[in-house]
LOGU-139054 format. One record per residue (C-alpha): residue number from 0; x, y, z; chain; residue in one letter. Coordinates in steps of 0.5 Angstrom, whole numbers, plus 2048, in hexadecimal, padded with zeros to 3 digits. Each point is the difference from the previous one (the first is absolute). Layout:
// LOGU-139054
<rec num="NUM" east="X" north="Y" up="Z" chaine="A" residu="A"/>
...
***
This chain:
// LOGU-139054
<rec num="0" east="8B1" north="9A0" up="B26" chaine="A" residu="M"/>
<rec num="1" east="806" north="805" up="801" chaine="A" residu="S"/>
<rec num="2" east="802" north="806" up="7FB" chaine="A" residu="L"/>
<rec num="3" east="807" north="7FC" up="7FF" chaine="A" residu="S"/>
<rec num="4" east="7FC" north="7F9" up="7FE" chaine="A" residu="R"/>
<rec num="5" east="7FB" north="805" up="7FB" chaine="A" residu="A"/>
<rec num="6" east="806" north="803" up="7FD" chaine="A" residu="I"/>
<rec num="7" east="803" north="7F9" up="7FF" chaine="A" residu="A"/>
<rec num="8" east="7F9" north="7FE" up="7FD" chaine="A" residu="G"/>
<rec num="9" east="801" north="805" up="7FA" chaine="A" residu="I"/>
<rec num="10" east="801" north="7FC" up="7FA" chaine="A" residu="P"/>
<rec num="11" east="806" north="801" up="7FB" chaine="A" residu="E"/>
<rec num="12" east="7FD" north="803" up="7FA" chaine="A" residu="R"/>
<rec num="13" east="801" north="806" up="7FB" chaine="A" residu="E"/>
<rec num="14" east="7FA" north="804" up="800" chaine="A" residu="L"/>
<rec num="15" east="7FE" north="803" up="7F9" chaine="A" residu="P"/>
<rec num="16" east="802" north="807" up="7FE" chaine="A" residu="D"/>
<rec num="17" east="7F8" north="802" up="800" chaine="A" residu="F"/>
<rec num="18" east="7FF" north="7FE" up="807" chaine="A" residu="W"/>
<rec num="19" east="801" north="806" up="805" chaine="A" residu="I"/>
<rec num="20" east="800" north="7FD" up="807" chaine="A" residu="G"/>
<rec num="21" east="805" north="805" up="804" chaine="A" residu="T"/>
<rec num="22" east="801" north="807" up="802" chaine="A" residu="S"/>
<rec num="23" east="806" north="800" up="7FB" chaine="A" residu="A"/>
<rec num="24" east="7FC" north="7FE" up="7FA" chaine="A" residu="G"/>
<rec num="25" east="7FB" north="805" up="802" chaine="A" residu="L"/>
<rec num="26" east="805" north="805" up="800" chaine="A" residu="R"/>
<rec num="27" east="803" north="7FE" up="7F9" chaine="A" residu="R"/>
<rec num="28" east="7F9" north="800" up="7FD" chaine="A" residu="E"/>
<rec num="29" east="7FE" north="807" up="803" chaine="A" residu="L"/>
<rec num="30" east="807" north="803" up="7FD" chaine="A" residu="G"/>
<rec num="31" east="7FD" north="7FE" up="7F9" chaine="A" residu="R"/>
<rec num="32" east="7FA" north="805" up="801" chaine="A" residu="I"/>
<rec num="33" east="800" north="805" up="7FB" chaine="A" residu="R"/>
<rec num="34" east="7F9" north="801" up="7FE" chaine="A" residu="R"/>
<rec num="35" east="7FD" north="800" up="806" chaine="A" residu="G"/>
<rec num="36" east="800" north="804" up="807" chaine="A" residu="W"/>
<rec num="37" east="803" north="7FD" up="806" chaine="A" residu="I"/>
<rec num="38" east="800" north="803" up="807" chaine="A" residu="S"/>
<rec num="39" east="801" north="7FE" up="807" chaine="A" residu="T"/>
<rec num="40" east="7F9" north="800" up="804" chaine="A" residu="I"/>
<rec num="41" east="803" north="7FD" up="807" chaine="A" residu="A"/>
<rec num="42" east="806" north="7FD" up="803" chaine="A" residu="R"/>
<rec num="43" east="7FF" north="7F9" up="804" chaine="A" residu="S"/>
<rec num="44" east="802" north="7FF" up="807" chaine="A" residu="P"/>
<rec num="45" east="806" north="7FD" up="7FD" chaine="A" residu="G"/>
<rec num="46" east="801" north="806" up="7FC" chaine="A" residu="R"/>
<rec num="47" east="7FF" north="7FD" up="7F9" chaine="A" residu="H"/>
<rec num="48" east="7FC" north="805" up="7FB" chaine="A" residu="R"/>
<rec num="49" east="7F9" north="7FE" up="7FE" chaine="A" residu="V"/>
<rec num="50" east="800" north="802" up="7F9" chaine="A" residu="H"/>
<rec num="51" east="7FA" north="803" up="7FC" chaine="A" residu="L"/>
<rec num="52" east="800" north="7FF" up="7F8" chaine="A" residu="V"/>
<rec num="53" east="7FB" north="804" up="7FC" chaine="A" residu="S"/>
<rec num="54" east="7FE" north="800" up="7F9" chaine="A" residu="Y"/>
<rec num="55" east="7FC" north="805" up="7FD" chaine="A" residu="G"/>
<rec num="56" east="7FE" north="807" up="802" chaine="A" residu="D"/>
<rec num="57" east="7FC" north="801" up="806" chaine="A" residu="R"/>
<rec num="58" east="7FA" north="804" up="7FE" chaine="A" residu="E"/>
<rec num="59" east="7FE" north="805" up="806" chaine="A" residu="K"/>
<rec num="60" east="7F8" north="800" up="801" chaine="A" residu="T"/>
<rec num="61" east="801" north="803" up="807" chaine="A" residu="G"/>
<rec num="62" east="7FE" north="7FE" up="807" chaine="A" residu="H"/>
<rec num="63" east="7FA" north="803" up="805" chaine="A" residu="K"/>
<rec num="64" east="800" north="7FA" up="805" chaine="A" residu="A"/>
<rec num="65" east="803" north="7FA" up="801" chaine="A" residu="N"/>
<rec num="66" east="7FC" north="7F9" up="7FE" chaine="A" residu="F"/>
<rec num="67" east="7FD" north="7FF" up="806" chaine="A" residu="C"/>
<rec num="68" east="7FD" north="807" up="801" chaine="A" residu="S"/>
<rec num="69" east="7FE" north="800" up="7F9" chaine="A" residu="A"/>
<rec num="70" east="7FC" north="7FA" up="801" chaine="A" residu="I"/>
<rec num="71" east="7FD" north="802" up="806" chaine="A" residu="G"/>
<rec num="72" east="7FE" north="806" up="7FC" chaine="A" residu="G"/>
<rec num="73" east="7FD" north="7FC" up="7FA" chaine="A" residu="G"/>
<rec num="74" east="804" north="803" up="7FB" chaine="A" residu="D"/>
<rec num="75" east="807" north="7FB" up="7FE" chaine="A" residu="P"/>
<rec num="76" east="802" north="806" up="7FC" chaine="A" residu="C"/>
<rec num="77" east="801" north="804" up="805" chaine="A" residu="S"/>
<rec num="78" east="806" north="7FC" up="802" chaine="A" residu="Y"/>
<rec num="79" east="802" north="7FF" up="7F9" chaine="A" residu="L"/>
<rec num="80" east="7FC" north="801" up="7F9" chaine="A" residu="D"/>
<rec num="81" east="803" north="7F9" up="7FD" chaine="A" residu="K"/>
<rec num="82" east="7FB" north="801" up="7FA" chaine="A" residu="A"/>
<rec num="83" east="804" north="806" up="7FE" chaine="A" residu="A"/>
<rec num="84" east="806" north="7FD" up="7FF" chaine="A" residu="R"/>
<rec num="85" east="802" north="7FE" up="7F9" chaine="A" residu="K"/>
<rec num="86" east="804" north="7FA" up="802" chaine="A" residu="R"/>
<rec num="87" east="7FF" north="7FA" up="805" chaine="A" residu="P"/>
<rec num="88" east="805" north="800" up="806" chaine="A" residu="V"/>
<rec num="89" east="803" north="7F9" up="802" chaine="A" residu="V"/>
<rec num="90" east="803" north="7FF" up="807" chaine="A" residu="L"/>
<rec num="91" east="805" north="7FA" up="800" chaine="A" residu="L"/>
<rec num="92" east="803" north="7FE" up="807" chaine="A" residu="I"/>
<rec num="93" east="806" north="7FB" up="800" chaine="A" residu="G"/>
<rec num="94" east="800" north="7FB" up="805" chaine="A" residu="P"/>
<rec num="95" east="7FF" north="802" up="807" chaine="A" residu="V"/>
<rec num="96" east="803" north="7FA" up="802" chaine="A" residu="H"/>
<rec num="97" east="807" north="800" up="7FE" chaine="A" residu="G"/>
<rec num="98" east="800" north="7F8" up="7FE" chaine="A" residu="H"/>
<rec num="99" east="7FB" north="801" up="7FB" chaine="A" residu="E"/>
<rec num="100" east="805" north="802" up="7FB" chaine="A" residu="T"/>
<rec num="101" east="7FB" north="7FD" up="7FA" chaine="A" residu="E"/>
<rec num="102" east="7FD" north="807" up="800" chaine="A" residu="G"/>
<rec num="103" east="806" north="804" up="801" chaine="A" residu="L"/>
<rec num="104" east="803" north="7FC" up="7F9" chaine="A" residu="T"/>
<rec num="105" east="7F9" north="802" up="7FD" chaine="A" residu="G"/>
<rec num="106" east="800" north="807" up="801" chaine="A" residu="L"/>
<rec num="107" east="808" north="801" up="7FE" chaine="A" residu="A"/>
<rec num="108" east="7FE" north="7FC" up="7F9" chaine="A" residu="N"/>
<rec num="109" east="7FA" north="805" up="800" chaine="A" residu="L"/>
<rec num="110" east="805" north="806" up="801" chaine="A" residu="I"/>
<rec num="111" east="804" north="7FD" up="7FB" chaine="A" residu="R"/>
<rec num="112" east="7FA" north="800" up="7FB" chaine="A" residu="I"/>
<rec num="113" east="7FE" north="807" up="801" chaine="A" residu="M"/>
<rec num="114" east="807" north="802" up="7FF" chaine="A" residu="E"/>
<rec num="115" east="802" north="7FC" up="7FA" chaine="A" residu="T"/>
<rec num="116" east="7FA" north="7FC" up="7FD" chaine="A" residu="G"/>
<rec num="117" east="803" north="7F9" up="802" chaine="A" residu="S"/>
<rec num="118" east="801" north="7FC" up="807" chaine="A" residu="D"/>
<rec num="119" east="806" north="7FF" up="803" chaine="A" residu="I"/>
<rec num="120" east="800" north="7F9" up="7FC" chaine="A" residu="L"/>
<rec num="121" east="800" north="804" up="7F9" chaine="A" residu="G"/>
<rec num="122" east="7F9" north="7FE" up="7FE" chaine="A" residu="R"/>
<rec num="123" east="7FC" north="806" up="7FD" chaine="A" residu="K"/>
<rec num="124" east="7FA" north="802" up="804" chaine="A" residu="Q"/>
<rec num="125" east="7FD" north="805" up="7FC" chaine="A" residu="S"/>
<rec num="126" east="7F9" north="7FF" up="802" chaine="A" residu="E"/>
<rec num="127" east="802" north="801" up="808" chaine="A" residu="I"/>
<rec num="128" east="804" north="806" up="7FE" chaine="A" residu="Q"/>
<rec num="129" east="7FA" north="803" up="7FB" chaine="A" residu="R"/>
<rec num="130" east="7FB" north="7FF" up="806" chaine="A" residu="L"/>
<rec num="131" east="805" north="803" up="805" chaine="A" residu="G"/>
<rec num="132" east="801" north="806" up="7FC" chaine="A" residu="N"/>
<rec num="133" east="7F8" north="801" up="801" chaine="A" residu="R"/>
<rec num="134" east="801" north="800" up="807" chaine="A" residu="C"/>
<rec num="135" east="803" north="804" up="806" chaine="A" residu="R"/>
<rec num="136" east="804" north="7FA" up="803" chaine="A" residu="I"/>
<rec num="137" east="803" north="801" up="807" chaine="A" residu="L"/>
<rec num="138" east="804" north="7FA" up="802" chaine="A" residu="I"/>
<rec num="139" east="803" north="7FF" up="807" chaine="A" residu="V"/>
<rec num="140" east="805" north="7FA" up="7FE" chaine="A" residu="P"/>
<rec num="141" east="802" north="7FE" up="807" chaine="A" residu="A"/>
<rec num="142" east="7FB" north="802" up="806" chaine="A" residu="G"/>
<rec num="143" east="804" north="7FD" up="805" chaine="A" residu="N"/>
<rec num="144" east="807" north="801" up="7FE" chaine="A" residu="P"/>
<rec num="145" east="803" north="7FE" up="807" chaine="A" residu="D"/>
<rec num="146" east="7FC" north="7F9" up="7FF" chaine="A" residu="G"/>
<rec num="147" east="803" north="7FF" up="7FA" chaine="A" residu="L"/>
<rec num="148" east="807" north="801" up="802" chaine="A" residu="A"/>
<rec num="149" east="7FF" north="7FB" up="805" chaine="A" residu="R"/>
<rec num="150" east="7FE" north="7FB" up="7FB" chaine="A" residu="F"/>
<rec num="151" east="806" north="7FC" up="7FE" chaine="A" residu="R"/>
<rec num="152" east="7FE" north="7FB" up="7FB" chaine="A" residu="P"/>
<rec num="153" east="7FD" north="805" up="7FB" chaine="A" residu="A"/>
<rec num="154" east="7FB" north="7FB" up="7FE" chaine="A" residu="S"/>
<rec num="155" east="7FC" north="7FA" up="803" chaine="A" residu="L"/>
<rec num="156" east="800" north="7FD" up="7F9" chaine="A" residu="Q"/>
<rec num="157" east="802" north="7F8" up="802" chaine="A" residu="G"/>
<rec num="158" east="800" north="801" up="807" chaine="A" residu="M"/>
<rec num="159" east="7FB" north="7FD" up="805" chaine="A" residu="S"/>
<rec num="160" east="7FA" north="802" up="804" chaine="A" residu="K"/>
<rec num="161" east="804" north="800" up="806" chaine="A" residu="T"/>
<rec num="162" east="805" north="805" up="7FD" chaine="A" residu="D"/>
<rec num="163" east="7FB" north="805" up="7FE" chaine="A" residu="M"/>
<rec num="164" east="7FD" north="800" up="807" chaine="A" residu="R"/>
<rec num="165" east="807" north="801" up="803" chaine="A" residu="F"/>
<rec num="166" east="801" north="806" up="7FB" chaine="A" residu="W"/>
<rec num="167" east="7F9" north="803" up="800" chaine="A" residu="G"/>
<rec num="168" east="7FE" north="800" up="807" chaine="A" residu="Q"/>
<rec num="169" east="806" north="7FE" up="804" chaine="A" residu="G"/>
<rec num="170" east="802" north="7FB" up="806" chaine="A" residu="A"/>
<rec num="171" east="7FF" north="800" up="808" chaine="A" residu="W"/>
<rec num="172" east="806" north="800" up="804" chaine="A" residu="K"/>
<rec num="173" east="7FF" north="7F8" up="801" chaine="A" residu="N"/>
<rec num="174" east="801" north="7FF" up="7F9" chaine="A" residu="G"/>
<rec num="175" east="7F8" north="7FF" up="7FE" chaine="A" residu="E"/>
<rec num="176" east="7FE" north="804" up="7FA" chaine="A" residu="L"/>
<rec num="177" east="7FB" north="806" up="802" chaine="A" residu="C"/>
<rec num="178" east="7FC" north="7FE" up="7FA" chaine="A" residu="G"/>
<rec num="179" east="7F9" north="803" up="7FD" chaine="A" residu="W"/>
<rec num="180" east="7FC" north="803" up="803" chaine="A" residu="P"/>
<rec num="181" east="803" north="7FF" up="807" chaine="A" residu="E"/>
<rec num="182" east="805" north="805" up="7FE" chaine="A" residu="C"/>
<rec num="183" east="7FB" north="806" up="800" chaine="A" residu="K"/>
<rec num="184" east="7FE" north="7FE" up="807" chaine="A" residu="R"/>
<rec num="185" east="807" north="804" up="802" chaine="A" residu="L"/>
<rec num="186" east="800" north="807" up="7FD" chaine="A" residu="H"/>
<rec num="187" east="805" north="803" up="800" chaine="A" residu="P"/>
<rec num="188" east="804" north="7FA" up="7FF" chaine="A" residu="M"/>
<rec num="189" east="806" north="802" up="805" chaine="A" residu="R"/>
<rec num="190" east="800" north="7FC" up="806" chaine="A" residu="H"/>
<rec num="191" east="805" north="7FC" up="804" chaine="A" residu="S"/>
<rec num="192" east="7FC" north="7F9" up="7FD" chaine="A" residu="R"/>
<rec num="193" east="802" north="802" up="7F9" chaine="A" residu="V"/>
<rec num="194" east="807" north="7FD" up="7FD" chaine="A" residu="S"/>
<rec num="195" east="7FF" north="802" up="7F9" chaine="A" residu="F"/>
<rec num="196" east="7FB" north="805" up="7FE" chaine="A" residu="M"/>
<rec num="197" east="7FD" north="7FE" up="7F9" chaine="A" residu="G"/>
<rec num="198" east="800" north="805" up="7FA" chaine="A" residu="C"/>
<rec num="199" east="7F9" north="801" up="801" chaine="A" residu="Y"/>
<rec num="200" east="802" north="806" up="805" chaine="A" residu="F"/>
<rec num="201" east="804" north="806" up="7FF" chaine="A" residu="N"/>
<rec num="202" east="806" north="801" up="805" chaine="A" residu="D"/>
<rec num="203" east="7FB" north="803" up="805" chaine="A" residu="A"/>
<rec num="204" east="7FC" north="7F9" up="800" chaine="A" residu="G"/>
<rec num="205" east="7FA" north="803" up="7FC" chaine="A" residu="I"/>
<rec num="206" east="7FC" north="7FC" up="7FB" chaine="A" residu="N"/>
<rec num="207" east="7FE" north="806" up="7FC" chaine="A" residu="I"/>
<rec num="208" east="7FA" north="7FC" up="7FD" chaine="A" residu="M"/>
<rec num="209" east="7FD" north="800" up="807" chaine="A" residu="H"/>
<rec num="210" east="803" north="807" up="803" chaine="A" residu="D"/>
<rec num="211" east="7FC" north="804" up="804" chaine="A" residu="D"/>
<rec num="212" east="7FD" north="804" up="7FA" chaine="A" residu="F"/>
<rec num="213" east="7FD" north="806" up="805" chaine="A" residu="F"/>
<rec num="214" east="807" north="801" up="803" chaine="A" residu="R"/>
<rec num="215" east="805" north="7FD" up="7FB" chaine="A" residu="P"/>
<rec num="216" east="806" north="7FD" up="804" chaine="A" residu="M"/>
<rec num="217" east="804" north="7FF" up="7FA" chaine="A" residu="A"/>
<rec num="218" east="803" north="806" up="7FB" chaine="A" residu="P"/>
<rec num="219" east="7FE" north="7FB" up="7FA" chaine="A" residu="E"/>
<rec num="220" east="7F9" north="7FF" up="802" chaine="A" residu="T"/>
<rec num="221" east="7FF" north="808" up="801" chaine="A" residu="A"/>
<rec num="222" east="804" north="801" up="7F9" chaine="A" residu="A"/>
<rec num="223" east="7FC" north="7FB" up="7FC" chaine="A" residu="I"/>
<rec num="224" east="7F9" north="803" up="803" chaine="A" residu="L"/>
<rec num="225" east="803" north="807" up="7FF" chaine="A" residu="D"/>
<rec num="226" east="801" north="7FE" up="7F8" chaine="A" residu="V"/>
<rec num="227" east="7F9" north="7FE" up="800" chaine="A" residu="A"/>
<rec num="228" east="7FD" north="806" up="803" chaine="A" residu="R"/>
<rec num="229" east="803" north="805" up="7FC" chaine="A" residu="L"/>
<rec num="230" east="7FF" north="7FC" up="7F9" chaine="A" residu="E"/>
<rec num="231" east="7FA" north="7FD" up="801" chaine="A" residu="G"/>
<rec num="232" east="801" north="7FA" up="7FC" chaine="A" residu="P"/>
<rec num="233" east="7FA" north="7FC" up="7FC" chaine="A" residu="D"/>
<rec num="234" east="803" north="7F9" up="801" chaine="A" residu="L"/>
<rec num="235" east="805" north="7FE" up="806" chaine="A" residu="A"/>
<rec num="236" east="804" north="7F9" up="800" chaine="A" residu="V"/>
<rec num="237" east="804" north="7FE" up="806" chaine="A" residu="S"/>
<rec num="238" east="804" north="7FA" up="7FD" chaine="A" residu="L"/>
<rec num="239" east="801" north="7FA" up="805" chaine="A" residu="H"/>
<rec num="240" east="802" north="7F8" up="7FF" chaine="A" residu="S"/>
<rec num="241" east="7FF" north="7FA" up="803" chaine="A" residu="C"/>
<rec num="242" east="800" north="7F8" up="7FE" chaine="A" residu="E"/>
<rec num="243" east="7F9" north="800" up="7FC" chaine="A" residu="Y"/>
<rec num="244" east="7FE" north="802" up="7F9" chaine="A" residu="A"/>
<rec num="245" east="7FF" north="807" up="7FE" chaine="A" residu="P"/>
<rec num="246" east="7FA" north="803" up="804" chaine="A" residu="F"/>
<rec num="247" east="7FD" north="807" up="802" chaine="A" residu="V"/>
<rec num="248" east="7FE" north="801" up="808" chaine="A" residu="I"/>
<rec num="249" east="7F9" north="803" up="801" chaine="A" residu="R"/>
<rec num="250" east="801" north="807" up="802" chaine="A" residu="P"/>
<rec num="251" east="7FD" north="801" up="807" chaine="A" residu="A"/>
<rec num="252" east="7FC" north="805" up="803" chaine="A" residu="F"/>
<rec num="253" east="7FF" north="804" up="7F9" chaine="A" residu="V"/>
<rec num="254" east="7F9" north="801" up="7FD" chaine="A" residu="P"/>
<rec num="255" east="7FD" north="7FA" up="7FC" chaine="A" residu="L"/>
<rec num="256" east="801" north="804" up="7FA" chaine="A" residu="E"/>
<rec num="257" east="807" north="800" up="800" chaine="A" residu="I"/>
<rec num="258" east="801" north="7F9" up="802" chaine="A" residu="Q"/>
<rec num="259" east="7FC" north="7FF" up="7FA" chaine="A" residu="E"/>
<rec num="260" east="804" north="804" up="7FB" chaine="A" residu="K"/>
<rec num="261" east="806" north="7FC" up="803" chaine="A" residu="V"/>
<rec num="262" east="7FD" north="7FA" up="7FF" chaine="A" residu="R"/>
<rec num="263" east="7FF" north="802" up="7F8" chaine="A" residu="C"/>
<rec num="264" east="807" north="802" up="800" chaine="A" residu="L"/>
<rec num="265" east="802" north="7F9" up="802" chaine="A" residu="T"/>
<rec num="266" east="7FC" north="7FC" up="7FC" chaine="A" residu="G"/>
<rec num="267" east="803" north="804" up="7FA" chaine="A" residu="Q"/>
<rec num="268" east="807" north="7FE" up="802" chaine="A" residu="Y"/>
<rec num="269" east="7FE" north="7F9" up="801" chaine="A" residu="F"/>
<rec num="270" east="7FE" north="7FF" up="7F9" chaine="A" residu="R"/>
<rec num="271" east="806" north="803" up="7FE" chaine="A" residu="S"/>
<rec num="272" east="804" north="7FB" up="804" chaine="A" residu="L"/>
<rec num="273" east="7FB" north="7FB" up="7FD" chaine="A" residu="E"/>
<rec num="274" east="802" north="802" up="7F9" chaine="A" residu="H"/>
<rec num="275" east="807" north="7FF" up="802" chaine="A" residu="N"/>
<rec num="276" east="7FF" north="7F9" up="803" chaine="A" residu="G"/>
<rec num="277" east="802" north="803" up="807" chaine="A" residu="I"/>
<rec num="278" east="7FB" north="7FC" up="805" chaine="A" residu="P"/>
<rec num="279" east="7FE" north="805" up="806" chaine="A" residu="H"/>
<rec num="280" east="7FC" north="800" up="806" chaine="A" residu="G"/>
<rec num="281" east="7F8" north="801" up="801" chaine="A" residu="P"/>
<rec num="282" east="7FD" north="807" up="7FF" chaine="A" residu="N"/>
<rec num="283" east="7FD" north="803" up="807" chaine="A" residu="F"/>
<rec num="284" east="7F9" north="802" up="801" chaine="A" residu="F"/>
<rec num="285" east="7FE" north="807" up="803" chaine="A" residu="P"/>
<rec num="286" east="7FD" north="800" up="807" chaine="A" residu="G"/>
<rec num="287" east="800" north="804" up="806" chaine="A" residu="P"/>
<rec num="288" east="804" north="7FF" up="806" chaine="A" residu="E"/>
<rec num="289" east="7FE" north="7FB" up="806" chaine="A" residu="R"/>
<rec num="290" east="801" north="7FC" up="805" chaine="A" residu="G"/>
<rec num="291" east="803" north="800" up="807" chaine="A" residu="S"/>
<rec num="292" east="807" north="801" up="7FD" chaine="A" residu="V"/>
<rec num="293" east="7FF" north="804" up="7F9" chaine="A" residu="P"/>
<rec num="294" east="805" north="800" up="7FB" chaine="A" residu="P"/>
<rec num="295" east="805" north="805" up="802" chaine="A" residu="S"/>
<rec num="296" east="800" north="808" up="7FE" chaine="A" residu="F"/>
<rec num="297" east="807" north="800" up="7FC" chaine="A" residu="N"/>
<rec num="298" east="804" north="804" up="7FB" chaine="A" residu="L"/>
<rec num="299" east="7FC" north="7FE" up="7FA" chaine="A" residu="T"/>
<rec num="300" east="7FA" north="803" up="805" chaine="A" residu="S"/>
<rec num="301" east="803" north="806" up="802" chaine="A" residu="A"/>
<rec num="302" east="802" north="802" up="7F8" chaine="A" residu="L"/>
<rec num="303" east="7F9" north="800" up="7FF" chaine="A" residu="Y"/>
<rec num="304" east="7FE" north="804" up="806" chaine="A" residu="H"/>
<rec num="305" east="805" north="806" up="7FE" chaine="A" residu="V"/>
<rec num="306" east="7FF" north="800" up="7F9" chaine="A" residu="S"/>
<rec num="307" east="7FA" north="7FC" up="7FE" chaine="A" residu="G"/>
<rec num="308" east="804" north="7FC" up="7FB" chaine="A" residu="A"/>
<rec num="309" east="7FE" north="7F9" up="7FE" chaine="A" residu="S"/>
<rec num="310" east="805" north="7FD" up="804" chaine="A" residu="A"/>
<rec num="311" east="802" north="7F8" up="800" chaine="A" residu="L"/>
<rec num="312" east="805" north="7FB" up="803" chaine="A" residu="T"/>
<rec num="313" east="803" north="7FC" up="7FB" chaine="A" residu="F"/>
<rec num="314" east="804" north="7F9" up="802" chaine="A" residu="E"/>
<rec num="315" east="805" north="7FD" up="7FB" chaine="A" residu="S"/>
<rec num="316" east="803" north="7F9" up="801" chaine="A" residu="P"/>
<rec num="317" east="807" north="800" up="802" chaine="A" residu="H"/>
<rec num="318" east="801" north="7FA" up="7FB" chaine="A" residu="G"/>
<rec num="319" east="803" north="7F9" up="801" chaine="A" residu="L"/>
<rec num="320" east="7FF" north="800" up="807" chaine="A" residu="L"/>
<rec num="321" east="802" north="7F9" up="802" chaine="A" residu="K"/>
<rec num="322" east="7FA" north="7FC" up="803" chaine="A" residu="G"/>
<rec num="323" east="7F9" north="7FE" up="7FF" chaine="A" residu="K"/>
<rec num="324" east="7FB" north="805" up="7FE" chaine="A" residu="G"/>
<rec num="325" east="805" north="806" up="7FE" chaine="A" residu="A"/>
<rec num="326" east="7FF" north="803" up="7F9" chaine="A" residu="Y"/>
<rec num="327" east="805" north="7FE" up="7FB" chaine="A" residu="K"/>
<rec num="328" east="803" north="806" up="7FC" chaine="A" residu="A"/>
<rec num="329" east="807" north="802" up="7FD" chaine="A" residu="N"/>
<rec num="330" east="803" north="806" up="800" chaine="A" residu="F"/>
<rec num="331" east="7FE" north="803" up="7F9" chaine="A" residu="S"/>
<rec num="332" east="7F9" north="7FD" up="802" chaine="A" residu="Q"/>
<rec num="333" east="800" north="804" up="806" chaine="A" residu="L"/>
<rec num="334" east="802" north="806" up="7FC" chaine="A" residu="L"/>
<rec num="335" east="7FA" north="7FF" up="7FB" chaine="A" residu="D"/>
<rec num="336" east="7FB" north="800" up="806" chaine="A" residu="I"/>
<rec num="337" east="802" north="807" up="802" chaine="A" residu="H"/>
<rec num="338" east="800" north="803" up="7F9" chaine="A" residu="L"/>
<rec num="339" east="7F9" north="7FD" up="7FE" chaine="A" residu="L"/>
<rec num="340" east="7FE" north="803" up="807" chaine="A" residu="L"/>
<rec num="341" east="802" north="807" up="7FE" chaine="A" residu="Y"/>
<rec num="342" east="7FE" north="800" up="7F9" chaine="A" residu="E"/>
<rec num="343" east="7F9" north="7FE" up="803" chaine="A" residu="A"/>
<rec num="344" east="800" north="805" up="805" chaine="A" residu="V"/>
<rec num="345" east="802" north="806" up="7FB" chaine="A" residu="F"/>
<rec num="346" east="7FB" north="7FD" up="7FB" chaine="A" residu="R"/>
<rec num="347" east="7FA" north="800" up="805" chaine="A" residu="F"/>
<rec num="348" east="802" north="807" up="803" chaine="A" residu="A"/>
<rec num="349" east="800" north="803" up="7F9" chaine="A" residu="I"/>
<rec num="350" east="7F9" north="7FD" up="7FE" chaine="A" residu="L"/>
<rec num="351" east="7FD" north="802" up="806" chaine="A" residu="E"/>
<rec num="352" east="803" north="807" up="7FF" chaine="A" residu="K"/>
<rec num="353" east="7FC" north="800" up="7F9" chaine="A" residu="S"/>
<rec num="354" east="7FA" north="7FC" up="804" chaine="A" residu="Q"/>
<rec num="355" east="801" north="7FA" up="7FB" chaine="A" residu="K"/>
<rec num="356" east="802" north="7FB" up="805" chaine="A" residu="F"/>
<rec num="357" east="7FC" north="7FA" up="800" chaine="A" residu="C"/>
<rec num="358" east="800" north="7F9" up="805" chaine="A" residu="C"/>
***
């Protein structure tokens, strides 16, 4: 598939006002912020700003060691005494794959809720705002603004799985789709073989989910990890999208206790989806890494190892993709899938802080 053919395949449609699928839409929403604090934490290789939006004051507890050294010393509090904080800290990372605008839309609506008490649709979301006000919330709305700027459709709603793969992973010079997971076998994705670099990647060809975390190649990666390192979040969520029902990926290369905590949160979220009549995927089972090709150490893994956060990767459906097996959800249902996630995350963080959470 060529870029011209892919552009020609974008359906003629009018996206709803609450759907934020472009850089311009994100800028409009950020321009409305009055209660929150907005800062630029990095510039992408394409010279786009990587923003951080925060709500709630930061409670300073002091750092005596990095997390890895503190664990080596047998005392996590030497890194940061999280128990001394009055409020939990939640880090929400918008799509590091630029075509996965479901997460961007959800976070833009969350920002509007924290600002006004209502989502962009105008629906009252008092419970989410109330829970959010009891946390310190850190939001990176777009983890890969280069990829977002490259994404022409603004949403994959109603498009094909071929479109999803073209805009996501890109195409080779011979017109064949790069595909998943083959697209991860060339990194950075800058090569004479590539005709279109998919929105997985920033302008330097880096897939932020699979950066070299011991020496980050992307400024976006370094900035996200710096936020986590400084703030020491209790919970961290990396937002992604695919063709399937909502699910959470088992966090890899983290202690079983962290995996169990994430599984518990996932179960509570799934019960909320069920209460609202929204189908979901299966929950994962905690386990050790094994096999000649083990799971990858990815951004979610790195978030734990720099901050001790219970970190998870959330996969949202794109919604109404054409073809068998694709999860069907309209625009407003996709938004609800995300808002219910944020409500579950805030509630879990608050209950864990008060030592009242239960699976």
